[in-house]
C-alpha positions in Angstrom: -81.7 230.3 84.2 -85.1 229.8 82.5 -87.3 232.7 83.7 -91.0 233.1 83.0 -92.5 236.5 82.9 -96.2 237.0 83.6 -97.6 240.5 83.4 -101.0 241.7 84.2 -103.2 244.1 86.1 -103.5 241.7 89.1 -106.4 243.7 90.5 -106.3 241.5 92.6 -103.9 238.6 92.0 -105.9 235.4 92.7 -105.4 231.7 93.1 -105.9 231.1 89.4 -102.9 233.3 88.6 -100.8 231.3 91.1 -102.0 227.9 89.8 -101.4 228.9 86.1 -97.9 230.3 86.8 -96.9 227.2 88.7 -98.3 224.9 86.1 -96.5 226.6 83.3 -93.3 226.7 85.3 -93.6 222.9 85.9 -94.7 222.0 82.3 -92.0 224.1 80.6 -89.1 223.4 83.0 -88.8 227.0 84.1 -86.7 227.9 87.1 -88.9 230.7 88.2 -91.9 232.9 87.2 -91.9 236.6 87.8 -95.3 238.4 88.2 -95.1 242.0 86.9 -98.0 244.2 87.9 -98.7 246.9 85.3 -98.5 250.5 86.2 -101.1 251.5 83.7 -102.4 248.6 81.5 -102.9 249.7 77.9 -105.9 247.4 77.2 -107.8 247.8 80.5 -109.8 251.0 80.3 -113.3 249.8 81.1 -112.9 250.3 84.9 -110.6 252.3 87.2 -107.6 250.3 88.2 -106.6 250.1 91.8 -103.5 252.0 92.9 -100.3 250.2 91.7 -98.9 250.2 95.2 -101.8 248.0 96.4 -101.6 245.7 93.4 -97.8 245.2 93.8 -98.2 244.6 97.5 -100.9 241.9 96.9 -98.8 240.2 94.3 -95.8 240.1 96.6 -98.0 238.6 99.4 -99.3 236.0 97.0 -95.8 234.9 95.8 -94.2 235.1 99.3 -92.6 231.8 100.4 -93.4 230.0 97.1 -89.7 229.7 96.1 -90.3 229.7 92.4 -92.6 232.7 92.1 -91.6 236.3 92.6 -92.6 239.8 91.8 -91.0 242.7 90.0 -91.9 246.4 90.4 -90.2 247.4 87.1 -93.4 248.6 85.4 -94.5 250.5 88.4 -91.1 252.1 88.8 -91.1 253.1 85.1 -94.6 254.6 85.3 -96.8 255.5 82.4 -98.5 253.0 80.1 -97.0 249.5 80.6 -96.0 248.0 77.3 -94.7 244.5 77.4 -92.0 245.1 74.9 -90.5 247.9 77.1 -90.7 245.6 80.1 -88.8 242.8 78.4 -86.1 245.4 77.4 -85.9 246.5 81.0 -85.6 242.9 82.3 -82.9 242.0 79.7 -80.8 244.8 81.3 -81.1 243.8 84.9 -78.1 242.2 86.4 -80.1 239.5 88.1 -81.9 238.5 84.8 -79.3 239.4 82.1 -78.4 236.2 80.3 -81.5 234.3 81.4 -83.6 232.6 78.8 -86.9 234.6 79.0 -90.3 233.1 78.5 -93.3 235.5 78.1 -96.4 233.8 79.5 -99.7 235.0 78.0 -103.2 233.7 77.6 -104.8 232.7 74.3 -107.0 235.8 74.5 -103.8 237.9 74.6 -102.5 236.1 71.5 -105.6 237.0 69.6 -105.0 240.6 70.3 -101.2 240.5 69.9 -101.4 242.5 66.6 -102.6 245.5 68.6 -99.6 245.3 71.0 -96.7 247.7 70.7 -94.0 246.0 68.5 -95.1 242.4 68.8 -92.3 241.2 66.6 -89.7 242.3 69.2 -91.4 240.2 71.8 -90.4 237.1 69.9 -86.8 238.3 69.5 -86.4 238.8 73.3 -88.4 235.9 74.7 -90.0 232.6 73.9 -93.8 233.1 74.0 -95.8 230.6 76.0 -99.5 230.6 75.4 -102.0 229.2 77.9 -105.5 228.1 77.0 -108.4 230.3 78.0 -112.1 229.2 78.4 -114.0 229.9 75.2 -111.0 231.1 73.2 -110.2 229.1 70.2 -106.6 228.9 68.9 -107.8 228.4 65.3 -108.8 232.1 65.2 -105.3 233.3 66.2 -103.0 234.9 63.6 -100.8 232.1 62.3 -97.7 234.3 62.1 -97.8 234.5 65.9 -99.4 231.2 66.8 -96.8 229.1 64.9 -93.9 230.7 66.9 -95.4 230.0 70.4 -95.1 227.2 72.8 -98.7 226.2 73.7 -99.3 224.8 77.2 -102.4 223.1 78.3 -103.3 224.5 81.7 -106.3 224.1 83.9 -109.2 226.2 82.7 -109.7 228.5 85.7 -113.0 230.3 85.9 -111.8 232.7 88.7 -111.5 236.3 87.6 -110.4 239.5 89.3 -113.6 241.2 88.1 -115.7 238.6 90.0 -113.5 239.0 93.1 -114.0 242.8 93.1 -117.7 242.3 92.7 -117.9 239.8 95.5 -116.0 242.1 97.8 -118.3 245.0 96.9 -121.4 242.9 97.6 -120.1 241.6 100.9 -119.5 238.0 99.7 -116.7 235.7 100.7 -113.5 235.6 98.6 -112.0 232.8 100.8 -110.1 230.3 98.5 -110.4 232.8 95.6 -107.3 234.6 96.7 -104.3 233.8 98.9 -105.2 234.3 102.6 -102.6 237.1 102.9 -104.2 238.9 99.9 -107.7 238.5 101.4 -106.4 240.1 104.6 -104.7 242.9 102.7 -108.0 243.7 100.8 -109.9 243.8 104.0 -107.4 245.9 105.9 -107.2 248.5 103.1 -110.9 248.6 102.3 -110.3 247.7 98.6 -113.1 247.2 96.2 -115.9 248.3 98.6 
């Protein structure tokens, strides 16, 4: 099975995440894409991150019923700082994933910072790295030793961001069509981002 892995904070997961995951799945012939919410993201320290239980629940609601999209709680179960290399090692050992061809899905902005990640070389040994375009991020500035080993996929340039969604909720604005309806309901019921 060809399994895509898409990690992130997902605070909250939004329609852009779903569209990008499904586009990459289709373009790269993947059988499924697994969203993996981070317990503690190593590169997101500018704002307090919502409780991982909420972020996991929202990701599960967004993927529910899609068939090709699912969610793993492996980083949340592990706790601590969520390093992608540790997550791939964990996934390789799971019976339901062992033997799959793994594809790590990242944005071009992540590729530019890959030299700061823990053990980036091991990522390429455990998975094929798929890189999605990002608005305003040029591939020409990426480290060639990483870029040349990636599969680059042209995806829609989505301007939706979790930061903007949190701001809209805080300011009492609508997030309809920004997030899956079930995620919007969850945010409202749990008073997130207010």
